[in-house]
N, C-alpha and C positions, 0 to 999 in steps of 0.2 A: 503493499501499499504506500508505504514512504518513498519507493520509488516510481510509482506512478504520480504521485502528487508533486514529487522533483522535476518529471517529466513535464508534468503539466504546467509547472511553474515557470521553465525555461521557454516553453512555445508561448506562454502568456507576455513573457517580457520582449522576446522575439515580435510578436505579432503588433506590440505597442511600438517597438523599434525605438527606445529612449535609450540607444547605445553611445550616445555622444558621438565624439570621432575617435578611429580605430586606425592605427599603422598597418597598411599593408606592405608586406615583404617585397622589394624591389630587386635585391640581390647585387645592388652595387652601392658605392659611395659617390658616385658621379652626381654631378650638379644636373636636375630634370628640369626642364626648361618649358613645355607644353604637353598638356593633353587632351585628348579627345575621345569621343566615343560615338557609334554609330547606332548602336543599339544599349540596352541596360547590361548586357554581358559583354560586349566587344568592343574593345579600345586599343588604344596606343600611346605611348608615350615617348616623346625623346630628349636630348640632351648632351652635354658633353662627354669626348672620347667618340663621337658617333654612335653612342648608344642609343638603340629604338628596343623598348617594351613592349609586349602586346599579351592581352587575357582576352579570354573567351568565357570567363565567367564571374564578371564583375570585379576583378582584380583579387581574388581568392588567390591567384596563382598569376605571375607576370612571367613571361618565357621572353630571354634576351634574343633579340632578331639580329645579326651581324650585318651592319650597313657597310662594311670592307672600308670604313673613314675612322680609325681610330685617333687621328689628328684634329679631328674636325669637331667643332661645337654646331650640333644641330638645334636651330631656334625655333622651327614650327614644323608641323607634320598636320597632313589635311587627308583621312580618310573618305574619299569618296563614297564607296562602298565596301563590303566585304573583302573584296580583291583587289582595288584599285586604290593605292594610298600613295600621297606624294610627300616628300619631306624637304625643306630647304635649311641652308645652314651658313655659318660665316664663311667668307672668301670664295664665292659664286660657288655653293654647293648646293646640287639639285639632285635628288635622286626620286625614282619611280619603282613602285612593284606593282604586279598584276597578279600576283596570288597571294593576296594575303599578307606579305611581308616576309614571307619564306625565302624570298631570293630580292634582292635590289638591284636596279640598274643604274649604274652611276652616269646620268647623262650629263652633269658638269663639276669639274672637280678644281677651281682654281688654285692659283700658288698661294701658299699660306703665306700671309703679312702683304702681298702685293697686290690684292684683288677686293673687289668691293664685296661687301656682305648682304646675304639674303637676310632678312630679319622675320619675314612675315609671307603665307601664303593664304590665299583662298581659291577653291575651286567649285565653281558652279554646277559642273557636271563633267564626266570624263572629258573634254577636250578644252573646255574652256577655264582658264583660271588665270590667277595675278599673282605676282611677287613683289612683297616690298621690299626695295632693296638701297643701299647707302650709297646708289648712283650719284644723286638722288632720284627718288620717283619709285613708278611701277615697271612692271614688264608683264606683259600680257601673251597669253599664249591661245590660239583657237585648235590647235593639234595634237593637245595632250602633251605639250611640253617639247616637241621635235624643233619648234621656232619658238622665237618671241620678238613683241615688237617693243621697244624701250618708251616708256611714255615719261617723260621729264616733270618733276616738280620740285619745287626749292623746299623738302622734306622728305623726311627717312621715314616712312610707315611702318609700325611697330605691329599695328594689326590690321586687317583689311577684313569688311563685309559688303558681299553684293546682294541685293535680293532680287536681281534680274541681268540680262546680260548688259544693261547698259545704266543702271543707277546702284552705286557705290558709296561707301564712306571709309575713311581710315582712321588711327588715333596715332598721334605722335608727340613728340618732345612739345608740349605748349600749343599745341594746333589740334584741329581736324581738317579733315580735306573731304570735298564731297566732289562726285562725277555724276552728270547724266548722260554721258556719251561712251560708257565702256572706259572710262580712264585717259582718253584722248587728252582731256582736258579736267583739271581739277581745279575747284575752289578752295584756296585755303583759308582756314580762319582761326587767328590767333585768340587764344583764350587766357586771360590775365584774372588771377583771383585777388580780391581786395584784400591786402595786406600780407599777402603771400608770394604773388607776382606770379612767372609762369610755372605750371607744374607738368611733370613728364606723364601724359595718359597712355599708360601702355598696351591697355585692351580696352577692345569696344564690344558692347553686346547690345545685340537688338532682339525684340522680342516678339517683334510682328512686321509688318513693313513700315510701320510708322514709329514705334516707340523704341526707343534705344536710349543706353545710360554709357557715361564713362568716368572714371574716379580719378584723379590725380593722383601723383607720389606722394603729397600732403594731405590728402583725405577729403579734398574737394570733390561731391557728387553730382553730377552735370545730367541733365536728362535732355531728350529732345522728342517731340511726338509728331514732327513733321519731315521724317527721314533726312535729318542735318541739316537743315535750312537754318534752323537756329536752337541752340543750346542754352538752358536755364540753369543756375546754380540751384540747387533745390535741398542740400544737405552736407552735414561734415563728420568725418570719422573724428570725434573728440579723444577715443582713448588711444588712438593711433601714436606709437613711442618710437616709431621707425619709417621708413620708407613705405606705400603700399606699392606693390607688384604686380598685382592682378585682379581681376574683378570681372564677374559675370551674374547676371540677371536671370533668373528661370521662369518669372513672370511679372507682371506690373507691380507686385507688393515686395517679392522675396528677392533677395541677392546676397552674393557673398565676397570677401573681397580680403586678399592676403597680404601680409606684410613681413615686416622682421620678424619671423616666430609668432606671428599673431594671425588668426582667423577672425575675421568681423562676419557679422549677418544683420541685415537688415528686413523686416518684415512691414515696413512703411515707405516700401519704394525709394529706399535712399535718403528720406529726410530726415532720419536718426538709426544708428548702428550701435549693435553691442558685441563686445569681445566676447568670444566661445572660447573657453579654455580648454585647448586641444593637447598642449604639451609639444606643439610643434616648436622647431629651431630653424634657424636659417632662413634666406631668402624664399618665396613662395610666388614662382613668377606664374603661374598658371592655376586656373579654375575651371571646372568642367560641372555643370550643372544639368544633370538628366531630367532631374525634376525639382521642385523646390525643396526635396528632403534627399534626394540621393545625390550625392555631391564628389567630386575626388579634388584635393588640392595637391601638388606636386612643388619639390624643392630642393634645395640643398641641405645635408648631403645624401641623394639617393632617397628621399623620403617623399611618400605615398600616404597621405590621409584621407580617410575615407568614412562618410557617415549614410546612414538610410534612416536618420531618423530629423535629420537637418539639424543636427550638432544640439538637439534640446538637452537641456539639464533640467534638474529640479524637481523632477517628477519621482514618485516613490508610489508602490502598491502597499496600502496599509490593510487589506483583507482581499481574498479573492472569493469570500461567500457573496452571494447574488442579494443586493438590498432591496427592499420591499419598494423602495420607492427612488425617483432621481432626487437629488439635493445637491444643493450650491450651498456650503456653510459661509457663516461670515469668517473673514479672513482674521488671523491673530498672528501676533499682535494687532491693535489699533486702536488709535494710530500707531505706525511704525517707522520707521527709519534703519536703514534703508531697505530689509527684507521683511517679508510677512509670508505666512505660510496660507494655502487657500486650500480646503479641503472640499471632498466633492465627490457622490456615489452614483454611479452607473449601473440602471437595472438591465439595460438592452444593448448588448453588442452594436457598435456602429460607429459612425465617422462623428467626433466630437471637436468642437472648436473653442479655446479660451482666449478672451480677447481683453484688452484694456483700452478705456476710454478716458481723455480728460473731460472736466466739465462742462465741457460747451457740445460734449458728446462726437469730439473727432476721435478715430483710432488711431492710437498711439502704436501699440504693438500686437501682434499676433503671438500668445506666447506658445501654443501647439494648435495644429489642424491636422488630426491622426483617428485612425481606428483604434478603438480602445475595447476592450473586453468588460465584460460586468465585473463588478467591483466596486471596492473605496480606495480613493486615490488622495494624495497630497503635493501639490504644487508650491516649491518654495518660488516666489516672485522676487528678483531684486530691481528695485527702483534706484539702482545707484546713479542713474543718467538721467532723472527726473527731477522737476522741482518741487518743493512744497505745494500742495494743494489738494483737491478734492479727485479723487478718481473713481472710475466704474469698472469693476470686471465681470466680466459675461460668458455663459458656458452655453452652448447652445448646439443643437443637432437639429435632422429633419423633423424632429417631433416635440423638442425639448428646448425652450430657451429660459434663462433665469438672470437674472442681475444684482449686484450687490454693491454699495459703495465705500470706500475704503479712503481714509485719511495719511496723506505721507506729510511729516513735519520733519524740516531739516534744520 
């Protein structure tokens, strides 16, 4: 009986998914620079010393796929599908695989130290793609990398995104670029943050054909709702103690950013960010969001961090007994500073969401949005980033909604 209960408990914890961040074994101490997935299980990572890693089981195992270029830094990798993958790197390095990375064809291999570097790449399909280069500018191919056309612009694209064959954006040091003719001409916009100046925008993240985000190395978050025609400052990562190296948004609300050994998360569309205690170290140059809760972050030295729960912390199972009713208890202590505990009872297994609102009814944060089993739970809410005031917390599902008021005093 004890064994059965123990197995049930493990299944319960797995189903809720509050495992926070776990480190996946990479098998290397080399710096990892970019991670991309094509589905929940299959993805690739590239990095220093020509390293390329592949997984087909969501990162449980990573297999080293030899690129044949141990003297090169691979800056970006782009899988078009399960078979066709492109990779680019410093000093005019360009690779292609047509069998899932088992073998790599070296299409370009420039002289170390005497050639231009390729910083980023994006492929719209098997034939059409762009490379961000220190030439500076972009290089475009329409024949799968056999030939390229140089597209000059006074900037070095560190990340590129195209929504179709003519409309694209890139992010760079202190600026963003936009094209409406496939990259033949780029409109570059310099972005200067008040009190900070120019920031380096290493990653660009679009969630649909209009809405995108960039995060500067100082932590300023910008958003566009017109596919890069204009960018507005919407938030700042206040707890950042180092440079922000990467960011990606899963949807309108949820995004992640990687700094110097720090992983941050927003559930307010970039308006506010919270530090997640991942245990990460080193710089973290790449984030990939498969969903708002399934995320990989890679960095140096050889670290792969993974969460299947959106990195949530603070939730504990009090009892596995099925309660008689749904119930959201009053938080304790109340008033509080800066943390408090919120207890609740779930009668029917389903998807539940716990949200924080300010006194004006504006959404401040989504603490979790998950499938939860029957039982009694407790969530530790940390309001370290909030100001003194009245707040409301709401637990809701398709068939149940209840709210309570709480007071933060600092």
